[in-house]
N, C-alpha and C positions, 0 to 999 in steps of 0.2 A: 188230538186235533190234527187234521190233515194240513200239509203245507199248502201255501197259496201257489197255484199253478198260473203260468201266464195264460191270458185268454187265447182261445182259438182264433185264428184269423177269420175274417169273413169269407165264407165259402158258399157256393150255390148248394142246393140240396143234392144235386148230382155229384158235385165234388166231395161232399160229405160222405155220400154212399161209396164213392170210389175209395176214399181213404179207409173207411170201415172195412170194406171187402178186402182191400189190399192187406191190411193188418191181420185180418182173420186168416187169410190164405198164408201169410208169412208165419203166423203162429203154428198152423198145421204143418207147413213145410219144415219148420224147426223140429217138430215132433217126429218127423219121418227121417231127419238127417241121420244117416248111419254112423257118422263120425262121433255121435254123442252116445252111442250104445243104447241099451234098453232092450225091451223084448219085442219080438216080431208082431205080436198081436196088437200092441199099442201103435206100432208103426202102420200096420194094416188099417186099423180104425181111422187113424189120422189121414192116411192116403185116400180112403173111401170118402171121407168128409171133404178132402181137398178138391176132389172132382166137382162136388157141388159148389164149393166156394169159388173155384175157378170159373164156373159158369156164371155165378153171380157177379164176379169181377168183370167178366166179359160183358154182361148185360149192363152194368153201370157205365162202362166205357161206351157201349153202343148207344145208350140213352143220351149221354153227353153229346156224342157225335150227331145224333138225330136232331137234337135241340139246337144245334149250331155252335155248341161249345167245342170247337175244334182244336183249341190250344190248351195244353196243361201248363199251368203257371207254377213252375218248379219251386221257386223260392217260397211262395205262399204255401204250397202243398207240403214242402219240407218242414216249414214251421209247424203246420198242423200235425205232421207225423211226430215231430219232437215233443209237442205238448202231450200227445197221446202215447208217449213212451215207446215210440217207434224204434229208437236206437236199440233199446234192450230187446224189444220183441223181434227185431230182424237179426239180431246178433246170432241167434241159434241156427240160422240158415247157413252161416259161414262155417268154415273149418275151424275147430278150436286150435289154440296155440299148441305146438308140439308138446306132447306129454300130458295133455289135459283131455279128458273125455272118458 
């Protein structure tokens, strides 16, 4: 049985797209992080996909701006990121502690 997760905060459709595209890009960027080792082919594939995800992230932000959603509500979006396991998913982007990797 899965643990009960806190509910996602109320988001506009565009904010939801922004969060999804951001986490997808972070996942790919974590796969490319050279500090974690791995093989170059895996990094190359992730980097190729990252280009596409970066464009989707840009498009999500552009749509928000065009619709008049000109402010990012950081606290609300941070809550959504936490519910969606954003802390773990973005951790691979950072340098690992000394001696790990």
